[in-house]
ROVOPA-230857 format. One record per residue (C-alpha): x, y, z; residue number from 1. Coordinates in Angstrom, 2 decimals. Example, Ala and Ser with C-alpha at 12.3 -4.5 7.8 and 13.67 -1.06 7.14 Angstrom:
# residues 2
{X->12.30	Y->-4.50	Z->7.80	i->1}
{X->13.67	Y->-1.06	Z->7.14	i->2}
This chain:
# residues 491
{X->-36.77	Y->-14.03	Z->-4.95	i->1}
{X->-33.38	Y->-13.41	Z->-3.41	i->2}
{X->-32.78	Y->-9.63	Z->-3.93	i->3}
{X->-29.39	Y->-8.97	Z->-4.30	i->4}
{X->-27.17	Y->-6.45	Z->-2.01	i->5}
{X->-26.35	Y->-3.39	Z->-3.35	i->6}
{X->-23.36	Y->-2.77	Z->-0.40	i->7}
{X->-24.25	Y->0.91	Z->0.39	i->8}
{X->-20.94	Y->0.95	Z->2.56	i->9}
{X->-18.81	Y->0.10	Z->0.05	i->10}
{X->-20.59	Y->3.14	Z->-2.11	i->11}
{X->-20.46	Y->5.21	Z->0.58	i->12}
{X->-16.61	Y->4.40	Z->1.26	i->13}
{X->-16.00	Y->4.95	Z->-2.84	i->14}
{X->-17.82	Y->8.65	Z->-2.35	i->15}
{X->-15.76	Y->9.38	Z->0.69	i->16}
{X->-12.09	Y->8.33	Z->-1.48	i->17}
{X->-13.10	Y->10.02	Z->-4.55	i->18}
{X->-14.13	Y->12.94	Z->-2.96	i->19}
{X->-10.65	Y->12.85	Z->-1.42	i->20}
{X->-9.54	Y->13.13	Z->-4.74	i->21}
{X->-11.77	Y->15.99	Z->-5.87	i->22}
{X->-13.04	Y->13.46	Z->-8.14	i->23}
{X->-16.64	Y->14.32	Z->-9.20	i->24}
{X->-19.28	Y->12.35	Z->-7.40	i->25}
{X->-21.44	Y->11.90	Z->-10.51	i->26}
{X->-18.81	Y->9.78	Z->-11.71	i->27}
{X->-19.15	Y->6.63	Z->-9.47	i->28}
{X->-22.81	Y->6.16	Z->-10.30	i->29}
{X->-21.44	Y->4.11	Z->-12.92	i->30}
{X->-20.14	Y->1.18	Z->-10.04	i->31}
{X->-21.27	Y->-2.04	Z->-9.18	i->32}
{X->-20.37	Y->-4.30	Z->-6.42	i->33}
{X->-21.13	Y->-7.83	Z->-6.20	i->34}
{X->-19.32	Y->-10.56	Z->-3.35	i->35}
{X->-21.10	Y->-11.25	Z->-0.02	i->36}
{X->-19.67	Y->-11.44	Z->3.26	i->37}
{X->-16.79	Y->-9.43	Z->4.86	i->38}
{X->-13.50	Y->-10.23	Z->6.43	i->39}
{X->-13.52	Y->-10.43	Z->10.35	i->40}
{X->-12.72	Y->-8.02	Z->11.83	i->41}
{X->-13.87	Y->-4.61	Z->14.03	i->42}
{X->-13.36	Y->-2.50	Z->10.35	i->43}
{X->-15.15	Y->-2.68	Z->7.35	i->44}
{X->-11.78	Y->-4.26	Z->5.58	i->45}
{X->-13.74	Y->-5.63	Z->2.66	i->46}
{X->-15.37	Y->-2.46	Z->2.05	i->47}
{X->-12.18	Y->-0.53	Z->1.64	i->48}
{X->-11.05	Y->-3.38	Z->-0.38	i->49}
{X->-13.74	Y->-2.86	Z->-2.97	i->50}
{X->-14.08	Y->1.10	Z->-2.96	i->51}
{X->-10.53	Y->1.20	Z->-3.07	i->52}
{X->-10.19	Y->-0.87	Z->-6.47	i->53}
{X->-13.60	Y->0.72	Z->-7.75	i->54}
{X->-11.56	Y->3.91	Z->-6.94	i->55}
{X->-8.80	Y->3.45	Z->-9.60	i->56}
{X->-11.53	Y->2.31	Z->-12.11	i->57}
{X->-13.51	Y->5.39	Z->-11.69	i->58}
{X->-9.95	Y->7.53	Z->-12.34	i->59}
{X->-10.06	Y->5.41	Z->-15.32	i->60}
{X->-13.43	Y->6.03	Z->-16.85	i->61}
{X->-12.76	Y->9.92	Z->-16.10	i->62}
{X->-9.58	Y->9.19	Z->-17.92	i->63}
{X->-11.01	Y->8.27	Z->-20.94	i->64}
{X->-13.58	Y->11.23	Z->-20.97	i->65}
{X->-10.71	Y->13.33	Z->-22.58	i->66}
{X->-10.72	Y->11.39	Z->-25.75	i->67}
{X->-14.44	Y->11.48	Z->-25.74	i->68}
{X->-15.36	Y->7.78	Z->-24.40	i->69}
{X->-18.63	Y->7.35	Z->-22.60	i->70}
{X->-17.96	Y->6.93	Z->-18.77	i->71}
{X->-17.69	Y->2.98	Z->-18.61	i->72}
{X->-19.74	Y->0.52	Z->-16.45	i->73}
{X->-17.81	Y->-0.43	Z->-13.31	i->74}
{X->-18.02	Y->-3.97	Z->-11.80	i->75}
{X->-15.82	Y->-4.89	Z->-8.62	i->76}
{X->-16.17	Y->-8.28	Z->-7.00	i->77}
{X->-15.66	Y->-7.33	Z->-3.06	i->78}
{X->-14.67	Y->-10.96	Z->-2.00	i->79}
{X->-12.35	Y->-11.44	Z->-4.47	i->80}
{X->-11.14	Y->-7.73	Z->-4.04	i->81}
{X->-10.24	Y->-9.22	Z->-0.06	i->82}
{X->-8.18	Y->-11.97	Z->-1.65	i->83}
{X->-6.02	Y->-9.23	Z->-3.34	i->84}
{X->-5.22	Y->-7.80	Z->-0.53	i->85}
{X->-3.82	Y->-10.84	Z->0.80	i->86}
{X->0.37	Y->-11.13	Z->1.99	i->87}
{X->2.85	Y->-12.58	Z->1.31	i->88}
{X->1.50	Y->-14.42	Z->-1.82	i->89}
{X->-1.00	Y->-11.86	Z->-2.85	i->90}
{X->-3.27	Y->-13.20	Z->-5.65	i->91}
{X->-1.22	Y->-15.98	Z->-6.76	i->92}
{X->-0.67	Y->-19.33	Z->-5.77	i->93}
{X->1.76	Y->-21.75	Z->-6.09	i->94}
{X->0.70	Y->-25.11	Z->-7.65	i->95}
{X->0.79	Y->-28.37	Z->-5.26	i->96}
{X->0.85	Y->-25.82	Z->-2.01	i->97}
{X->-1.29	Y->-25.32	Z->0.45	i->98}
{X->-3.31	Y->-22.32	Z->0.56	i->99}
{X->-1.83	Y->-21.64	Z->3.79	i->100}
{X->2.20	Y->-21.18	Z->4.05	i->101}
{X->4.10	Y->-21.18	Z->7.03	i->102}
{X->5.76	Y->-17.90	Z->8.00	i->103}
{X->9.64	Y->-18.20	Z->7.57	i->104}
{X->11.51	Y->-18.77	Z->10.28	i->105}
{X->13.53	Y->-15.81	Z->10.22	i->106}
{X->11.03	Y->-13.58	Z->11.52	i->107}
{X->11.99	Y->-13.58	Z->14.95	i->108}
{X->12.37	Y->-9.44	Z->14.63	i->109}
{X->8.86	Y->-8.97	Z->13.29	i->110}
{X->6.80	Y->-9.50	Z->17.06	i->111}
{X->5.64	Y->-7.78	Z->19.82	i->112}
{X->6.99	Y->-7.89	Z->22.97	i->113}
{X->5.64	Y->-6.66	Z->26.70	i->114}
{X->6.98	Y->-3.81	Z->28.31	i->115}
{X->7.22	Y->-2.77	Z->31.81	i->116}
{X->4.08	Y->-0.92	Z->32.04	i->117}
{X->1.83	Y->-4.01	Z->30.66	i->118}
{X->2.14	Y->-2.42	Z->27.08	i->119}
{X->3.42	Y->-3.90	Z->23.79	i->120}
{X->5.95	Y->-2.75	Z->21.63	i->121}
{X->5.55	Y->-3.64	Z->18.14	i->122}
{X->8.78	Y->-4.79	Z->16.14	i->123}
{X->9.86	Y->-4.50	Z->12.79	i->124}
{X->12.74	Y->-6.22	Z->12.06	i->125}
{X->12.23	Y->-8.01	Z->9.13	i->126}
{X->15.06	Y->-6.62	Z->6.93	i->127}
{X->18.47	Y->-7.02	Z->8.10	i->128}
{X->19.50	Y->-3.35	Z->7.92	i->129}
{X->16.20	Y->-2.87	Z->10.48	i->130}
{X->17.16	Y->-5.69	Z->12.53	i->131}
{X->20.78	Y->-4.22	Z->12.94	i->132}
{X->19.12	Y->-1.31	Z->14.06	i->133}
{X->16.87	Y->-2.46	Z->17.05	i->134}
{X->20.23	Y->-4.26	Z->18.25	i->135}
{X->22.56	Y->-1.33	Z->17.95	i->136}
{X->20.12	Y->1.14	Z->19.86	i->137}
{X->19.77	Y->-1.47	Z->22.59	i->138}
{X->23.46	Y->-2.65	Z->23.12	i->139}
{X->22.33	Y->-6.29	Z->22.75	i->140}
{X->22.85	Y->-9.31	Z->21.40	i->141}
{X->21.67	Y->-10.18	Z->18.07	i->142}
{X->18.93	Y->-12.38	Z->20.18	i->143}
{X->15.25	Y->-12.33	Z->20.72	i->144}
{X->15.38	Y->-13.17	Z->24.13	i->145}
{X->18.09	Y->-10.17	Z->25.01	i->146}
{X->15.97	Y->-7.27	Z->23.28	i->147}
{X->12.72	Y->-9.23	Z->24.86	i->148}
{X->14.58	Y->-8.53	Z->27.80	i->149}
{X->15.50	Y->-4.69	Z->27.76	i->150}
{X->12.17	Y->-4.19	Z->26.58	i->151}
{X->10.55	Y->-5.36	Z->29.39	i->152}
{X->12.32	Y->-3.55	Z->31.67	i->153}
{X->11.30	Y->-0.31	Z->30.41	i->154}
{X->7.67	Y->1.85	Z->29.95	i->155}
{X->6.54	Y->1.50	Z->26.53	i->156}
{X->6.55	Y->4.95	Z->25.42	i->157}
{X->10.61	Y->5.52	Z->26.86	i->158}
{X->11.74	Y->2.41	Z->24.83	i->159}
{X->9.72	Y->3.58	Z->21.72	i->160}
{X->11.73	Y->6.81	Z->22.00	i->161}
{X->14.92	Y->4.96	Z->22.56	i->162}
{X->14.47	Y->3.08	Z->19.40	i->163}
{X->13.19	Y->5.24	Z->16.92	i->164}
{X->16.08	Y->7.56	Z->18.36	i->165}
{X->18.40	Y->5.02	Z->16.75	i->166}
{X->16.43	Y->4.95	Z->13.81	i->167}
{X->14.74	Y->1.61	Z->14.38	i->168}
{X->11.18	Y->0.47	Z->13.20	i->169}
{X->8.88	Y->0.47	Z->16.37	i->170}
{X->5.59	Y->1.24	Z->17.73	i->171}
{X->4.47	Y->1.49	Z->21.55	i->172}
{X->0.63	Y->0.06	Z->21.21	i->173}
{X->-1.93	Y->3.16	Z->21.77	i->174}
{X->-5.93	Y->2.89	Z->21.52	i->175}
{X->-7.17	Y->5.49	Z->18.88	i->176}
{X->-7.94	Y->8.01	Z->21.55	i->177}
{X->-4.35	Y->7.76	Z->23.15	i->178}
{X->-3.26	Y->8.34	Z->19.85	i->179}
{X->-5.53	Y->11.34	Z->19.07	i->180}
{X->-4.13	Y->12.76	Z->22.65	i->181}
{X->-0.62	Y->12.70	Z->21.47	i->182}
{X->0.82	Y->15.53	Z->19.04	i->183}
{X->1.52	Y->13.66	Z->16.50	i->184}
{X->-1.98	Y->12.20	Z->16.22	i->185}
{X->-3.46	Y->15.34	Z->16.41	i->186}
{X->-1.22	Y->16.37	Z->13.36	i->187}
{X->-2.32	Y->13.31	Z->10.92	i->188}
{X->-5.72	Y->13.82	Z->11.87	i->189}
{X->-5.63	Y->17.32	Z->10.60	i->190}
{X->-3.59	Y->16.45	Z->7.46	i->191}
{X->-6.27	Y->16.09	Z->4.62	i->192}
{X->-6.58	Y->12.20	Z->3.32	i->193}
{X->-4.58	Y->13.28	Z->-0.16	i->194}
{X->-2.69	Y->16.67	Z->-0.07	i->195}
{X->-2.67	Y->17.97	Z->-3.75	i->196}
{X->-0.54	Y->20.71	Z->-5.26	i->197}
{X->-1.21	Y->21.60	Z->-8.79	i->198}
{X->1.99	Y->22.86	Z->-10.90	i->199}
{X->1.24	Y->24.78	Z->-13.89	i->200}
{X->3.07	Y->23.91	Z->-17.13	i->201}
{X->2.31	Y->23.14	Z->-20.72	i->202}
{X->3.94	Y->20.98	Z->-23.62	i->203}
{X->2.24	Y->17.57	Z->-23.06	i->204}
{X->0.84	Y->15.88	Z->-26.34	i->205}
{X->-0.48	Y->12.13	Z->-24.89	i->206}
{X->-4.17	Y->10.94	Z->-25.20	i->207}
{X->-5.03	Y->7.86	Z->-23.20	i->208}
{X->-5.96	Y->5.06	Z->-25.40	i->209}
{X->-8.95	Y->3.29	Z->-25.17	i->210}
{X->-8.68	Y->-0.53	Z->-24.34	i->211}
{X->-5.21	Y->0.24	Z->-23.07	i->212}
{X->-5.76	Y->3.99	Z->-21.02	i->213}
{X->-2.23	Y->4.29	Z->-19.99	i->214}
{X->0.19	Y->2.80	Z->-23.16	i->215}
{X->2.64	Y->5.54	Z->-23.65	i->216}
{X->3.11	Y->6.46	Z->-20.04	i->217}
{X->6.16	Y->6.24	Z->-18.45	i->218}
{X->6.14	Y->5.32	Z->-14.72	i->219}
{X->9.38	Y->5.96	Z->-12.64	i->220}
{X->9.08	Y->3.88	Z->-9.61	i->221}
{X->10.81	Y->4.25	Z->-6.05	i->222}
{X->8.56	Y->2.22	Z->-3.97	i->223}
{X->9.31	Y->0.01	Z->-1.09	i->224}
{X->7.37	Y->-3.30	Z->0.39	i->225}
{X->3.56	Y->-3.09	Z->-0.40	i->226}
{X->1.70	Y->0.63	Z->-0.80	i->227}
{X->3.54	Y->1.95	Z->-3.54	i->228}
{X->4.35	Y->-1.09	Z->-5.37	i->229}
{X->0.36	Y->-1.96	Z->-5.21	i->230}
{X->-0.23	Y->1.56	Z->-6.90	i->231}
{X->2.53	Y->1.09	Z->-9.64	i->232}
{X->1.19	Y->-2.38	Z->-10.17	i->233}
{X->-2.49	Y->-1.20	Z->-11.00	i->234}
{X->-1.05	Y->1.41	Z->-13.37	i->235}
{X->1.55	Y->-1.51	Z->-15.47	i->236}
{X->-1.99	Y->-3.21	Z->-15.74	i->237}
{X->-3.36	Y->-0.59	Z->-17.36	i->238}
{X->-0.22	Y->-0.11	Z->-19.70	i->239}
{X->2.09	Y->1.98	Z->-18.76	i->240}
{X->5.61	Y->1.39	Z->-18.62	i->241}
{X->6.60	Y->1.23	Z->-15.05	i->242}
{X->10.58	Y->0.96	Z->-13.99	i->243}
{X->11.43	Y->0.18	Z->-10.71	i->244}
{X->15.08	Y->1.07	Z->-9.83	i->245}
{X->16.67	Y->-0.02	Z->-6.92	i->246}
{X->19.75	Y->0.51	Z->-4.86	i->247}
{X->22.65	Y->-2.57	Z->-5.25	i->248}
{X->22.31	Y->-4.33	Z->-2.31	i->249}
{X->19.04	Y->-2.87	Z->-0.48	i->250}
{X->17.16	Y->-4.64	Z->1.81	i->251}
{X->14.67	Y->-5.59	Z->-0.60	i->252}
{X->17.72	Y->-6.32	Z->-3.18	i->253}
{X->18.92	Y->-9.31	Z->-1.04	i->254}
{X->15.71	Y->-10.81	Z->0.42	i->255}
{X->13.54	Y->-13.37	Z->-1.05	i->256}
{X->11.61	Y->-10.84	Z->-2.86	i->257}
{X->14.31	Y->-9.71	Z->-4.78	i->258}
{X->13.95	Y->-13.11	Z->-6.92	i->259}
{X->10.78	Y->-11.83	Z->-8.20	i->260}
{X->7.46	Y->-11.04	Z->-6.27	i->261}
{X->4.23	Y->-10.17	Z->-6.80	i->262}
{X->4.39	Y->-6.52	Z->-6.25	i->263}
{X->6.59	Y->-6.20	Z->-9.20	i->264}
{X->4.01	Y->-7.85	Z->-11.48	i->265}
{X->4.53	Y->-5.75	Z->-14.87	i->266}
{X->7.19	Y->-3.99	Z->-13.92	i->267}
{X->10.90	Y->-4.03	Z->-15.10	i->268}
{X->13.51	Y->-3.69	Z->-12.04	i->269}
{X->16.74	Y->-2.01	Z->-12.23	i->270}
{X->19.80	Y->-1.35	Z->-10.14	i->271}
{X->20.68	Y->2.26	Z->-9.83	i->272}
{X->22.50	Y->4.00	Z->-7.01	i->273}
{X->21.31	Y->7.74	Z->-7.45	i->274}
{X->23.70	Y->8.73	Z->-4.49	i->275}
{X->26.92	Y->8.44	Z->-6.97	i->276}
{X->27.55	Y->11.41	Z->-9.26	i->277}
{X->26.71	Y->8.47	Z->-12.36	i->278}
{X->23.84	Y->7.34	Z->-11.16	i->279}
{X->21.88	Y->10.56	Z->-9.88	i->280}
{X->22.95	Y->12.04	Z->-13.81	i->281}
{X->20.95	Y->8.94	Z->-14.93	i->282}
{X->18.53	Y->9.48	Z->-12.62	i->283}
{X->17.80	Y->12.81	Z->-14.17	i->284}
{X->17.65	Y->11.62	Z->-17.61	i->285}
{X->14.83	Y->8.87	Z->-16.82	i->286}
{X->12.88	Y->11.86	Z->-14.78	i->287}
{X->13.15	Y->13.85	Z->-17.62	i->288}
{X->11.59	Y->11.67	Z->-19.82	i->289}
{X->9.33	Y->10.09	Z->-16.98	i->290}
{X->5.49	Y->10.81	Z->-16.86	i->291}
{X->4.80	Y->9.60	Z->-13.38	i->292}
{X->7.45	Y->9.84	Z->-10.26	i->293}
{X->6.05	Y->7.48	Z->-7.46	i->294}
{X->8.09	Y->7.35	Z->-4.24	i->295}
{X->8.04	Y->5.89	Z->-0.71	i->296}
{X->11.62	Y->5.92	Z->0.75	i->297}
{X->12.30	Y->6.72	Z->4.48	i->298}
{X->11.20	Y->10.58	Z->4.73	i->299}
{X->13.62	Y->13.10	Z->3.37	i->300}
{X->15.93	Y->10.29	Z->1.47	i->301}
{X->15.44	Y->11.35	Z->-1.87	i->302}
{X->15.11	Y->15.03	Z->-1.16	i->303}
{X->18.72	Y->14.90	Z->0.20	i->304}
{X->19.98	Y->14.43	Z->-2.89	i->305}
{X->17.41	Y->15.79	Z->-5.60	i->306}
{X->15.18	Y->18.20	Z->-3.91	i->307}
{X->11.55	Y->18.63	Z->-5.14	i->308}
{X->12.16	Y->21.92	Z->-6.44	i->309}
{X->14.95	Y->20.57	Z->-8.96	i->310}
{X->12.94	Y->17.38	Z->-9.69	i->311}
{X->10.29	Y->20.35	Z->-10.77	i->312}
{X->12.50	Y->22.07	Z->-12.57	i->313}
{X->13.78	Y->18.85	Z->-14.57	i->314}
{X->9.88	Y->18.20	Z->-15.40	i->315}
{X->7.44	Y->20.83	Z->-14.77	i->316}
{X->4.56	Y->18.89	Z->-15.66	i->317}
{X->5.57	Y->15.80	Z->-13.94	i->318}
{X->2.71	Y->13.98	Z->-11.86	i->319}
{X->4.72	Y->12.70	Z->-8.51	i->320}
{X->2.64	Y->10.70	Z->-5.97	i->321}
{X->4.73	Y->10.09	Z->-2.30	i->322}
{X->3.81	Y->8.30	Z->0.75	i->323}
{X->5.09	Y->8.29	Z->4.25	i->324}
{X->4.28	Y->6.48	Z->6.91	i->325}
{X->2.93	Y->9.18	Z->9.73	i->326}
{X->2.26	Y->11.71	Z->7.40	i->327}
{X->3.84	Y->15.13	Z->6.24	i->328}
{X->3.51	Y->17.34	Z->9.49	i->329}
{X->3.91	Y->17.29	Z->12.93	i->330}
{X->6.22	Y->15.77	Z->15.36	i->331}
{X->6.68	Y->12.30	Z->13.53	i->332}
{X->6.49	Y->12.95	Z->10.31	i->333}
{X->10.18	Y->12.06	Z->9.25	i->334}
{X->9.23	Y->8.67	Z->11.90	i->335}
{X->9.95	Y->5.20	Z->9.77	i->336}
{X->7.29	Y->3.25	Z->9.53	i->337}
{X->5.12	Y->-0.07	Z->7.32	i->338}
{X->1.82	Y->-0.99	Z->8.10	i->339}
{X->1.87	Y->-3.21	Z->10.94	i->340}
{X->4.44	Y->-0.71	Z->12.60	i->341}
{X->1.40	Y->1.80	Z->11.96	i->342}
{X->-1.50	Y->-0.33	Z->13.21	i->343}
{X->-0.30	Y->-0.36	Z->16.77	i->344}
{X->0.38	Y->3.54	Z->16.89	i->345}
{X->-2.82	Y->4.87	Z->15.99	i->346}
{X->-5.25	Y->1.97	Z->17.55	i->347}
{X->-5.81	Y->-0.60	Z->15.11	i->348}
{X->-4.36	Y->-3.42	Z->16.68	i->349}
{X->-5.52	Y->-2.15	Z->20.32	i->350}
{X->-9.48	Y->-2.00	Z->18.75	i->351}
{X->-8.83	Y->-5.60	Z->16.76	i->352}
{X->-7.86	Y->-7.33	Z->20.00	i->353}
{X->-10.58	Y->-5.67	Z->22.13	i->354}
{X->-13.07	Y->-6.70	Z->19.67	i->355}
{X->-12.07	Y->-10.28	Z->19.52	i->356}
{X->-12.39	Y->-10.47	Z->23.41	i->357}
{X->-15.63	Y->-9.13	Z->22.91	i->358}
{X->-16.89	Y->-11.91	Z->21.64	i->359}
{X->-14.07	Y->-14.51	Z->22.24	i->360}
{X->-15.96	Y->-17.73	Z->21.27	i->361}
{X->-16.86	Y->-16.70	Z->17.97	i->362}
{X->-14.13	Y->-13.98	Z->17.04	i->363}
{X->-10.90	Y->-15.98	Z->18.86	i->364}
{X->-8.77	Y->-17.12	Z->16.86	i->365}
{X->-8.33	Y->-13.87	Z->14.54	i->366}
{X->-6.97	Y->-14.35	Z->11.12	i->367}
{X->-3.70	Y->-12.47	Z->10.31	i->368}
{X->-3.13	Y->-12.61	Z->6.61	i->369}
{X->-4.39	Y->-16.64	Z->6.87	i->370}
{X->-2.60	Y->-17.33	Z->10.17	i->371}
{X->-4.77	Y->-18.04	Z->13.31	i->372}
{X->-3.72	Y->-16.23	Z->16.67	i->373}
{X->-5.16	Y->-15.53	Z->20.04	i->374}
{X->-6.42	Y->-12.05	Z->21.77	i->375}
{X->-4.02	Y->-12.15	Z->24.29	i->376}
{X->-1.92	Y->-8.80	Z->22.75	i->377}
{X->-3.07	Y->-6.00	Z->20.36	i->378}
{X->-2.93	Y->-7.75	Z->16.86	i->379}
{X->-3.15	Y->-6.80	Z->13.71	i->380}
{X->-6.23	Y->-6.53	Z->11.37	i->381}
{X->-6.56	Y->-9.59	Z->8.99	i->382}
{X->-4.84	Y->-8.51	Z->6.09	i->383}
{X->-2.44	Y->-5.37	Z->5.74	i->384}
{X->-5.16	Y->-2.96	Z->4.73	i->385}
{X->-3.55	Y->0.29	Z->4.76	i->386}
{X->-0.95	Y->-0.79	Z->2.78	i->387}
{X->-3.72	Y->-1.86	Z->-0.31	i->388}
{X->-5.93	Y->0.72	Z->0.40	i->389}
{X->-3.36	Y->3.81	Z->0.41	i->390}
{X->-1.88	Y->2.13	Z->-2.62	i->391}
{X->-4.73	Y->2.46	Z->-4.62	i->392}
{X->-5.45	Y->6.03	Z->-3.94	i->393}
{X->-1.91	Y->6.52	Z->-4.46	i->394}
{X->-2.41	Y->4.74	Z->-8.22	i->395}
{X->-5.61	Y->6.38	Z->-8.59	i->396}
{X->-4.24	Y->9.84	Z->-8.06	i->397}
{X->-1.60	Y->9.27	Z->-10.69	i->398}
{X->-4.33	Y->9.06	Z->-13.06	i->399}
{X->-6.30	Y->11.54	Z->-12.10	i->400}
{X->-2.57	Y->13.84	Z->-12.25	i->401}
{X->-2.99	Y->12.81	Z->-16.13	i->402}
{X->-6.41	Y->13.61	Z->-16.22	i->403}
{X->-5.61	Y->17.09	Z->-15.44	i->404}
{X->-2.46	Y->16.88	Z->-17.38	i->405}
{X->-4.36	Y->16.12	Z->-20.47	i->406}
{X->-6.93	Y->18.81	Z->-19.81	i->407}
{X->-4.83	Y->22.01	Z->-18.49	i->408}
{X->-0.61	Y->20.51	Z->-19.08	i->409}
{X->-0.41	Y->21.35	Z->-15.54	i->410}
{X->1.43	Y->19.07	Z->-13.41	i->411}
{X->1.03	Y->17.86	Z->-9.73	i->412}
{X->2.18	Y->16.39	Z->-6.38	i->413}
{X->-0.09	Y->14.32	Z->-4.49	i->414}
{X->1.05	Y->13.08	Z->-0.32	i->415}
{X->-0.54	Y->10.24	Z->1.31	i->416}
{X->0.39	Y->8.58	Z->4.42	i->417}
{X->-0.47	Y->5.19	Z->5.99	i->418}
{X->-1.51	Y->6.78	Z->9.59	i->419}
{X->-4.11	Y->9.18	Z->7.30	i->420}
{X->-5.35	Y->6.73	Z->6.12	i->421}
{X->-5.68	Y->4.95	Z->9.27	i->422}
{X->-7.46	Y->8.06	Z->10.37	i->423}
{X->-9.95	Y->7.20	Z->7.89	i->424}
{X->-10.20	Y->3.56	Z->8.62	i->425}
{X->-10.80	Y->4.52	Z->12.60	i->426}
{X->-13.57	Y->6.94	Z->11.91	i->427}
{X->-15.63	Y->6.33	Z->8.98	i->428}
{X->-14.84	Y->2.60	Z->8.03	i->429}
{X->-16.31	Y->0.50	Z->10.91	i->430}
{X->-17.63	Y->-3.01	Z->10.53	i->431}
{X->-21.68	Y->-2.81	Z->10.06	i->432}
{X->-23.91	Y->-5.01	Z->12.65	i->433}
{X->-24.74	Y->-7.51	Z->9.41	i->434}
{X->-21.32	Y->-7.87	Z->7.52	i->435}
{X->-22.58	Y->-11.19	Z->6.36	i->436}
{X->-20.68	Y->-14.22	Z->5.79	i->437}
{X->-17.06	Y->-14.11	Z->7.42	i->438}
{X->-14.42	Y->-14.23	Z->4.30	i->439}
{X->-11.55	Y->-16.20	Z->5.74	i->440}
{X->-8.30	Y->-15.34	Z->3.79	i->441}
{X->-6.91	Y->-16.55	Z->1.90	i->442}
{X->-9.85	Y->-17.55	Z->-0.38	i->443}
{X->-9.95	Y->-20.06	Z->-2.62	i->444}
{X->-10.38	Y->-18.99	Z->-5.72	i->445}
{X->-11.97	Y->-18.16	Z->-7.96	i->446}
{X->-8.81	Y->-18.58	Z->-10.52	i->447}
{X->-8.02	Y->-17.50	Z->-13.85	i->448}
{X->-8.21	Y->-20.41	Z->-16.39	i->449}
{X->-4.39	Y->-20.29	Z->-17.04	i->450}
{X->-1.03	Y->-21.18	Z->-15.34	i->451}
{X->1.59	Y->-18.33	Z->-15.15	i->452}
{X->5.47	Y->-18.26	Z->-14.68	i->453}
{X->5.91	Y->-17.41	Z->-10.87	i->454}
{X->9.84	Y->-16.74	Z->-9.93	i->455}
{X->9.69	Y->-19.94	Z->-7.96	i->456}
{X->7.84	Y->-22.07	Z->-10.13	i->457}
{X->4.07	Y->-21.89	Z->-11.95	i->458}
{X->1.41	Y->-20.20	Z->-9.97	i->459}
{X->-2.09	Y->-20.18	Z->-10.34	i->460}
{X->-3.72	Y->-16.66	Z->-9.61	i->461}
{X->-7.03	Y->-15.44	Z->-8.75	i->462}
{X->-9.47	Y->-13.51	Z->-11.15	i->463}
{X->-8.67	Y->-9.64	Z->-11.38	i->464}
{X->-11.56	Y->-8.18	Z->-8.83	i->465}
{X->-12.28	Y->-5.13	Z->-11.05	i->466}
{X->-14.14	Y->-5.18	Z->-14.52	i->467}
{X->-14.09	Y->-2.12	Z->-16.67	i->468}
{X->-16.13	Y->-1.76	Z->-19.88	i->469}
{X->-14.07	Y->-1.96	Z->-22.88	i->470}
{X->-10.41	Y->-1.89	Z->-20.76	i->471}
{X->-9.15	Y->-5.29	Z->-20.07	i->472}
{X->-6.57	Y->-5.63	Z->-17.05	i->473}
{X->-3.50	Y->-7.62	Z->-17.45	i->474}
{X->0.28	Y->-7.28	Z->-17.06	i->475}
{X->2.49	Y->-7.50	Z->-20.50	i->476}
{X->5.73	Y->-9.40	Z->-17.92	i->477}
{X->6.11	Y->-11.26	Z->-15.26	i->478}
{X->7.15	Y->-10.74	Z->-12.15	i->479}
{X->10.90	Y->-10.15	Z->-13.05	i->480}
{X->13.83	Y->-10.60	Z->-10.34	i->481}
{X->15.80	Y->-6.80	Z->-9.27	i->482}
{X->18.56	Y->-6.43	Z->-11.75	i->483}
{X->16.71	Y->-7.90	Z->-15.02	i->484}
{X->16.40	Y->-4.74	Z->-16.62	i->485}
{X->18.94	Y->-1.61	Z->-17.53	i->486}
{X->17.79	Y->1.74	Z->-15.98	i->487}
{X->16.61	Y->3.14	Z->-19.19	i->488}
{X->13.41	Y->3.76	Z->-20.81	i->489}
{X->12.05	Y->0.62	Z->-23.36	i->490}
{X->10.79	Y->3.17	Z->-25.72	i->491}
């Protein structure tokens, strides 16, 4: 008889995440994990994929308890959850296309370069504005070889600071120990995984609907790239109306993703420039009717236009969820960043290289989002686990905020950061000695038994990794183009 595994590490991480959100530990007892194996990594990425998805489901169960529903049975497939951590395509696969899609040729500024002191500098110039800031800060031509020559001539910390002073998105490689020796590292490490503030209020009469728990909830979405969009995508799968607003001409609006992407499944996507008087007034009207506001713009960008105090005055019982790259305290709190950059700063990339070189015969090449690379330099983890884990925490926090509001009427503010999630990964999510068979990304199924309309043609989609008893998870809208909606609530 073959005994099924109970996945104690996945359960342990779920308990850790749920505790960080202030949840009742007993509510995680209804969760069952399935799906053997792990993504090859020094870090427990598959356990994080399973645990963070289960975190959202646990929050749903708690919310349904507010209308007398018993806590549902929850099942999460770790293997499929790993596949949902994939970029750039996410859970969908174009029909007739190979699983592994070649990276676009215009990603020359999305790379790492050697420095004068034998370290590496990670560039994040994937968007036109970010690329332009790199070139301007260094005073060179728009050519990666010209950039590389300047970087190679300078020590890592020096060239990093020069570029950061020019608002470029870069990171010098560090070990986890070196990161914790910096003032920024110590500040982030001292922060809570989820910073929570409750705001007394009253007046909301909304209650969850069994079967479609977030029906009637309005979510105002001002997020970027991955972490925040992943969180709001989860909320849309539970029935919330998610309205993402985008500044006309923004990097994401003019990029490939502006034509529709997996991250906007289930959402409406409208243009609105809140820097204009008319746009700001419309934003205030949207906010006054919103239940949840999720944002992840450059630190300070939204506050400079409309402060947190003003937002709270407009909607006292608002559930606000925000994310930054490098925390909310310390000298790097206002620094720009994304998952791949933060991984270099905090030591995940160095650890991945070290781990690979310990056993090069079996661990090299390293899979990074399905692309096979060597271990000659610090490398990202197999998937962008900081983004996805943080995004799932944000979704769970929004739901917990709605639960609190249903109980007491109070609003709340939740704050997260990629760097603080990285502290969790480094300290509490290391791979076990026997993680099981390797899960190679992308995974080839299991696929749903239907075909969907994708932004670039028909697609098949991985089965959702989570089952919540009595609550089907699905999106009522496809991935729509930016500007396809108006900046108004649909109901």
